[in-house]
Z-matrix of the N, CA and C atoms (Angstrom, degrees):
N
C 1 1.512
C 2 1.505 1 111.86
N 3 1.361 2 115.70 1 129.61
C 4 1.482 3 117.32 2 -179.87
C 5 1.586 4 108.10 3 -130.55
N 6 1.263 5 115.80 4 133.15
C 7 1.452 6 122.64 5 174.96
C 8 1.585 7 105.11 6 -121.14
N 9 1.306 8 114.30 7 115.98
C 10 1.428 9 119.76 8 -175.48
C 11 1.455 10 110.16 9 -113.79
N 12 1.327 11 118.37 10 107.51
C 13 1.470 12 124.08 11 -178.76
C 14 1.486 13 110.70 12 -93.14
N 15 1.315 14 113.45 13 144.00
C 16 1.508 15 120.69 14 179.15
C 17 1.512 16 109.40 15 -152.77
N 18 1.315 17 115.30 16 169.27
C 19 1.451 18 120.10 17 175.13
C 20 1.464 19 119.35 18 108.95
N 21 1.412 20 116.61 19 -2.98
C 22 1.387 21 119.45 20 -176.97
C 23 1.525 22 112.36 21 -74.17
N 24 1.296 23 116.99 22 176.32
C 25 1.463 24 121.15 23 -176.24
C 26 1.435 25 112.10 24 169.81
N 27 1.404 26 114.65 25 -175.04
C 28 1.373 27 124.52 26 175.57
C 29 1.572 28 109.67 27 -106.62
N 30 1.284 29 113.28 28 125.80
C 31 1.491 30 118.32 29 -179.64
C 32 1.514 31 109.30 30 -136.62
N 33 1.348 32 114.31 31 175.99
C 34 1.467 33 120.39 32 177.21
C 35 1.462 34 108.46 33 -102.27
N 36 1.321 35 117.17 34 156.85
C 37 1.457 36 124.24 35 176.61
C 38 1.486 37 111.19 36 -53.65
N 39 1.323 38 117.42 37 129.34
C 40 1.516 39 120.53 38 -177.83
C 41 1.501 40 112.13 39 98.73
N 42 1.308 41 119.47 40 -12.81
C 43 1.399 42 124.16 41 178.30
C 44 1.594 43 113.55 42 -79.33
N 45 1.311 44 114.03 43 173.90
C 46 1.479 45 117.10 44 -179.06
C 47 1.565 46 107.69 45 -125.14
N 48 1.313 47 116.91 46 156.15
C 49 1.393 48 128.43 47 175.34
C 50 1.511 49 110.94 48 -143.78
N 51 1.292 50 117.15 49 148.70
C 52 1.458 51 117.13 50 171.62
C 53 1.616 52 109.19 51 -126.13
N 54 1.333 53 111.76 52 121.45
C 55 1.437 54 116.72 53 177.26
C 56 1.487 55 111.18 54 -93.88
N 57 1.299 56 117.60 55 150.00
C 58 1.455 57 121.25 56 -177.54
C 59 1.581 58 105.39 57 -130.85
N 60 1.338 59 110.48 58 151.53
C 61 1.494 60 120.47 59 -178.62
C 62 1.499 61 106.70 60 -139.30
N 63 1.327 62 113.12 61 107.56
C 64 1.460 63 119.49 62 178.15
C 65 1.472 64 110.51 63 -87.44
N 66 1.234 65 122.45 64 121.71
C 67 1.409 66 130.45 65 -174.43
C 68 1.461 67 114.76 66 -105.15
N 69 1.280 68 123.00 67 132.84
C 70 1.463 69 124.91 68 -179.31
C 71 1.501 70 109.13 69 -150.96
N 72 1.368 71 114.13 70 163.15
C 73 1.458 72 119.94 71 174.98
C 74 1.469 73 118.17 72 107.13
N 75 1.317 74 115.91 73 -19.09
C 76 1.447 75 120.37 74 179.45
C 77 1.499 76 107.36 75 -164.83
N 78 1.345 77 115.47 76 172.60
C 79 1.514 78 121.72 77 171.38
C 80 1.578 79 104.78 78 -88.82
N 81 1.341 80 111.91 79 140.07
C 82 1.423 81 120.59 80 -172.75
C 83 1.561 82 110.07 81 -108.38
N 84 1.401 83 115.03 82 19.61
C 85 1.433 84 120.40 83 177.01
C 86 1.569 85 105.37 84 -65.37
N 87 1.322 86 116.94 85 132.30
C 88 1.420 87 119.20 86 -178.15
C 89 1.498 88 115.54 87 88.18
N 90 1.269 89 117.24 88 -5.96
C 91 1.483 90 123.83 89 176.75
C 92 1.479 91 112.81 90 -91.69
N 93 1.321 92 114.75 91 149.98
C 94 1.504 93 118.31 92 163.13
C 95 1.551 94 107.90 93 -101.82
N 96 1.290 95 112.99 94 130.01
C 97 1.498 96 117.48 95 178.59
C 98 1.569 97 105.72 96 -100.13
N 99 1.286 98 114.09 97 136.24
C 100 1.482 99 118.65 98 -170.77
C 101 1.526 100 108.70 99 -130.71
N 102 1.332 101 112.10 100 153.76
C 103 1.548 102 120.01 101 166.62
C 104 1.452 103 106.08 102 -117.12
N 105 1.348 104 113.92 103 130.73
C 106 1.427 105 117.47 104 175.99
C 107 1.553 106 105.00 105 -124.94
N 108 1.321 107 116.83 106 169.57
C 109 1.396 108 122.55 107 178.02
C 110 1.471 109 113.00 108 -147.10
N 111 1.355 110 115.51 109 149.30
C 112 1.454 111 121.91 110 179.36
C 113 1.494 112 111.21 111 -132.08
N 114 1.405 113 115.00 112 102.10
C 115 1.421 114 120.92 113 178.86
C 116 1.497 115 109.04 114 -67.07
N 117 1.344 116 115.79 115 158.27
C 118 1.505 117 118.72 116 -176.33
C 119 1.546 118 108.05 117 -63.20
N 120 1.335 119 115.21 118 128.48
C 121 1.462 120 124.27 119 179.33
C 122 1.471 121 114.51 120 73.39
N 123 1.377 122 120.28 121 11.57
C 124 1.470 123 120.43 122 179.94
C 125 1.620 124 106.06 123 -125.35
N 126 1.351 125 106.18 124 168.25
C 127 1.502 126 113.53 125 178.97
C 128 1.595 127 110.29 126 -75.68
N 129 1.310 128 110.33 127 155.43
C 130 1.488 129 118.05 128 175.79
C 131 1.535 130 111.26 129 -70.40
N 132 1.313 131 118.85 130 142.59
C 133 1.494 132 119.43 131 176.34
C 134 1.472 133 103.87 132 -140.54
N 135 1.366 134 112.01 133 147.09
C 136 1.488 135 119.07 134 168.94
C 137 1.471 136 114.32 135 -79.73
N 138 1.284 137 118.28 136 129.35
C 139 1.487 138 120.54 137 -176.74
C 140 1.483 139 114.53 138 -110.00
N 141 1.432 140 118.06 139 -17.30
C 142 1.459 141 118.84 140 179.52
C 143 1.553 142 106.60 141 -157.21
N 144 1.273 143 114.38 142 152.91
C 145 1.501 144 122.10 143 177.39
C 146 1.515 145 112.06 144 -146.03
N 147 1.278 146 119.61 145 147.85
C 148 1.498 147 122.55 146 174.95
C 149 1.455 148 111.09 147 -141.92
N 150 1.370 149 118.65 148 134.22
C 151 1.394 150 120.66 149 174.36
C 152 1.526 151 108.16 150 -72.72
N 153 1.312 152 116.67 151 129.47
C 154 1.470 153 121.42 152 -174.52
C 155 1.499 154 110.66 153 -62.44
N 156 1.305 155 118.45 154 -42.78
C 157 1.419 156 121.95 155 -177.05
C 158 1.491 157 118.34 156 -75.51
N 159 1.410 158 115.55 157 -46.29
C 160 1.373 159 118.77 158 -174.98
C 161 1.517 160 115.51 159 -96.99
N 162 1.370 161 116.79 160 -16.78
C 163 1.438 162 121.49 161 -177.62
C 164 1.557 163 117.56 162 77.54
N 165 1.357 164 109.74 163 6.64
C 166 1.530 165 112.79 164 176.94
C 167 1.577 166 108.55 165 -63.81
N 168 1.296 167 114.14 166 137.11
C 169 1.512 168 120.46 167 179.69
C 170 1.440 169 118.16 168 -113.52
N 171 1.311 170 117.15 169 158.52
C 172 1.457 171 124.09 170 178.61
C 173 1.492 172 106.97 171 -140.00
N 174 1.365 173 114.42 172 151.50
C 175 1.495 174 118.61 173 -178.01
C 176 1.518 175 108.17 174 -141.58
N 177 1.295 176 117.68 175 149.03
C 178 1.492 177 122.34 176 168.11
C 179 1.495 178 107.59 177 -76.84
N 180 1.307 179 117.43 178 160.96
C 181 1.388 180 121.17 179 -176.02
C 182 1.624 181 107.19 180 -68.42
N 183 1.323 182 117.86 181 -27.15
C 184 1.462 183 116.90 182 -175.73
C 185 1.563 184 113.96 183 -73.48
N 186 1.283 185 118.60 184 -10.67
C 187 1.431 186 120.34 185 -175.90
C 188 1.517 187 112.41 186 -125.84
N 189 1.364 188 116.86 187 -12.87
C 190 1.524 189 122.55 188 -174.32
C 191 1.521 190 107.38 189 -57.09
N 192 1.297 191 116.93 190 133.06
C 193 1.444 192 123.54 191 -178.31
C 194 1.520 193 117.81 192 86.38
N 195 1.346 194 116.45 193 -10.64
C 196 1.441 195 121.69 194 176.89
C 197 1.545 196 111.08 195 -118.43
N 198 1.268 197 119.46 196 -31.25
C 199 1.467 198 123.05 197 -177.38
C 200 1.506 199 105.54 198 -107.15
N 201 1.378 200 116.28 199 152.16
C 202 1.378 201 124.09 200 176.06
C 203 1.559 202 106.91 201 -137.41
N 204 1.310 203 116.26 202 124.97
C 205 1.483 204 120.46 203 173.49
C 206 1.533 205 106.46 204 -101.65
N 207 1.351 206 111.43 205 143.44
C 208 1.500 207 117.21 206 179.89
C 209 1.538 208 106.65 207 -150.66
N 210 1.355 209 114.94 208 166.58
C 211 1.479 210 115.23 209 173.64
C 212 1.503 211 107.20 210 -140.93
N 213 1.341 212 110.97 211 157.05
C 214 1.456 213 116.55 212 177.39
C 215 1.582 214 103.00 213 -123.24
N 216 1.257 215 119.70 214 103.38
C 217 1.440 216 122.89 215 -171.12
C 218 1.538 217 108.24 216 -70.82
N 219 1.268 218 118.38 217 -25.51
C 220 1.498 219 117.69 218 179.44
C 221 1.488 220 109.41 219 -71.12
N 222 1.336 221 117.87 220 -33.76
C 223 1.407 222 122.86 221 -177.42
C 224 1.512 223 112.72 222 -97.44
N 225 1.331 224 116.55 223 -1.47
C 226 1.464 225 121.11 224 -178.07
C 227 1.486 226 112.13 225 53.39
N 228 1.253 227 117.00 226 42.18
C 229 1.417 228 122.54 227 -175.30
C 230 1.539 229 111.83 228 -128.73
N 231 1.332 230 116.44 229 140.12
C 232 1.428 231 121.69 230 175.34
C 233 1.553 232 107.96 231 -116.83
N 234 1.342 233 111.96 232 141.17
C 235 1.541 234 118.45 233 -174.26
C 236 1.498 235 107.67 234 -119.51
N 237 1.363 236 112.51 235 158.17
C 238 1.464 237 119.06 236 172.91
C 239 1.595 238 103.55 237 -138.64
N 240 1.314 239 113.66 238 99.82
C 241 1.445 240 119.50 239 176.69
C 242 1.496 241 107.22 240 -81.41
N 243 1.295 242 116.81 241 122.42
C 244 1.556 243 122.11 242 -178.37
C 245 1.529 244 106.54 243 -117.49
N 246 1.340 245 109.51 244 118.23
C 247 1.523 246 116.06 245 175.67
C 248 1.471 247 110.90 246 -114.99
N 249 1.338 248 117.79 247 165.60
C 250 1.429 249 124.11 248 179.22
C 251 1.535 250 110.62 249 46.46
N 252 1.277 251 114.13 250 52.04
C 253 1.458 252 118.00 251 -178.55
C 254 1.549 253 113.40 252 -64.40
N 255 1.314 254 112.68 253 145.83
C 256 1.488 255 120.11 254 -178.50
C 257 1.526 256 106.20 255 -121.14
N 258 1.334 257 113.96 256 158.36
C 259 1.518 258 119.17 257 178.21
C 260 1.533 259 108.08 258 -56.72
N 261 1.273 260 121.22 259 -34.93
C 262 1.496 261 124.52 260 -179.62
C 263 1.543 262 113.45 261 -68.72
N 264 1.276 263 114.95 262 -9.06
C 265 1.517 264 118.07 263 175.58
C 266 1.525 265 107.51 264 -86.71
N 267 1.303 266 121.05 265 -2.24
C 268 1.470 267 121.51 266 178.42
C 269 1.545 268 110.26 267 -64.52
N 270 1.333 269 116.32 268 123.90
C 271 1.479 270 120.89 269 -173.67
C 272 1.526 271 105.48 270 -177.45
N 273 1.350 272 110.30 271 166.58
C 274 1.421 273 117.81 272 166.53
C 275 1.488 274 107.47 273 -86.77
N 276 1.333 275 118.81 274 130.35
C 277 1.492 276 122.47 275 -176.37
C 278 1.519 277 106.35 276 -108.55
N 279 1.357 278 112.05 277 139.11
C 280 1.422 279 119.29 278 -174.72
C 281 1.564 280 108.44 279 -130.56
N 282 1.348 281 117.00 280 136.17
C 283 1.495 282 116.02 281 170.23
C 284 1.535 283 107.40 282 -99.82
N 285 1.343 284 111.40 283 154.74
C 286 1.419 285 120.35 284 -173.64
C 287 1.520 286 112.69 285 -153.89
N 288 1.280 287 118.38 286 163.85
C 289 1.448 288 124.29 287 -177.80
C 290 1.545 289 111.62 288 -127.84
N 291 1.361 290 117.59 289 129.00
C 292 1.398 291 122.52 290 -179.97
C 293 1.553 292 110.29 291 -118.11
N 294 1.336 293 113.97 292 135.61
C 295 1.464 294 120.76 293 -176.55
C 296 1.569 295 109.22 294 -95.31
N 297 1.296 296 118.35 295 -0.08
C 298 1.408 297 122.50 296 178.20
C 299 1.542 298 112.43 297 169.14
N 300 1.285 299 117.11 298 176.06
C 301 1.417 300 119.22 299 -177.48
C 302 1.463 301 112.86 300 92.81
N 303 1.340 302 119.59 301 -171.97
C 304 1.455 303 123.40 302 -179.23
C 305 1.567 304 107.90 303 -82.36
N 306 1.290 305 116.95 304 142.73
C 307 1.485 306 120.68 305 -178.26
C 308 1.516 307 111.42 306 -64.36
N 309 1.349 308 117.83 307 -27.44
C 310 1.457 309 119.62 308 -175.64
C 311 1.539 310 114.29 309 -90.64
N 312 1.336 311 111.78 310 0.98
C 313 1.503 312 118.22 311 -178.90
C 314 1.575 313 109.25 312 -91.18
N 315 1.296 314 116.44 313 115.17
C 316 1.483 315 119.01 314 177.16
C 317 1.421 316 113.03 315 -58.09
N 318 1.365 317 118.22 316 -31.88
C 319 1.449 318 120.51 317 -173.46
C 320 1.497 319 110.39 318 -73.97
N 321 1.365 320 121.54 319 -17.12
C 322 1.395 321 120.50 320 177.71
C 323 1.538 322 116.33 321 -77.14
N 324 1.313 323 116.52 322 -10.14
C 325 1.460 324 121.10 323 -179.34
C 326 1.464 325 113.03 324 -87.93
N 327 1.367 326 114.85 325 128.42
C 328 1.522 327 118.85 326 -169.67
C 329 1.526 328 107.29 327 -109.68
N 330 1.362 329 118.47 328 -23.89
C 331 1.495 330 116.51 329 178.35
C 332 1.471 331 106.00 330 -120.20
N 333 1.340 332 112.82 331 137.64
C 334 1.425 333 120.33 332 179.37
C 335 1.505 334 114.70 333 -128.75
N 336 1.290 335 119.72 334 145.48
C 337 1.438 336 124.55 335 173.95
C 338 1.483 337 108.33 336 -99.07
N 339 1.312 338 114.54 337 169.26
C 340 1.450 339 122.86 338 174.56
C 341 1.520 340 108.76 339 -70.93
N 342 1.264 341 121.51 340 153.27
C 343 1.457 342 126.38 341 -176.86
C 344 1.514 343 113.28 342 -78.85
N 345 1.295 344 114.96 343 157.29
C 346 1.447 345 120.09 344 173.57
C 347 1.592 346 105.57 345 -129.72
N 348 1.334 347 112.04 346 130.20
C 349 1.474 348 117.56 347 -174.30
C 350 1.563 349 113.88 348 -78.99
N 351 1.309 350 113.30 349 129.48
C 352 1.502 351 117.12 350 172.62
C 353 1.470 352 107.98 351 -118.75
N 354 1.294 353 119.20 352 124.59
C 355 1.416 354 123.00 353 178.12
C 356 1.496 355 113.07 354 -123.43
N 357 1.267 356 118.36 355 122.22
C 358 1.494 357 121.72 356 -175.26
C 359 1.535 358 107.36 357 -112.23
N 360 1.262 359 116.62 358 118.32
C 361 1.434 360 120.57 359 179.13
C 362 1.528 361 112.01 360 -94.09
N 363 1.312 362 118.20 361 149.16
C 364 1.395 363 124.04 362 -174.65
C 365 1.587 364 111.25 363 -87.64
């Protein structure tokens, strides 16, 4: 299984970015796909999740209303549209897949991609 994240970069506060995660190696029906982030010197947290089959989404309070997670099942790709970015959104962002458990629980994710750096300047 491979999860390939891309789309990070350096932006200014208020800008937008879209992250992509290309998934391969198995079918993800029944999985929750999640985006997590790890700010410098802080713990990793899950910020958004989406059921691969139904498209039902979940968000942490810190990003709800600004970030949108989506998936394209034909392309086997998960996206994270990030709007109104803030300096506190600066982090390495990871995509991951969970076969069960709570979407917000890092321990429930069994497949991880490499991270992509997002830096938001003030």
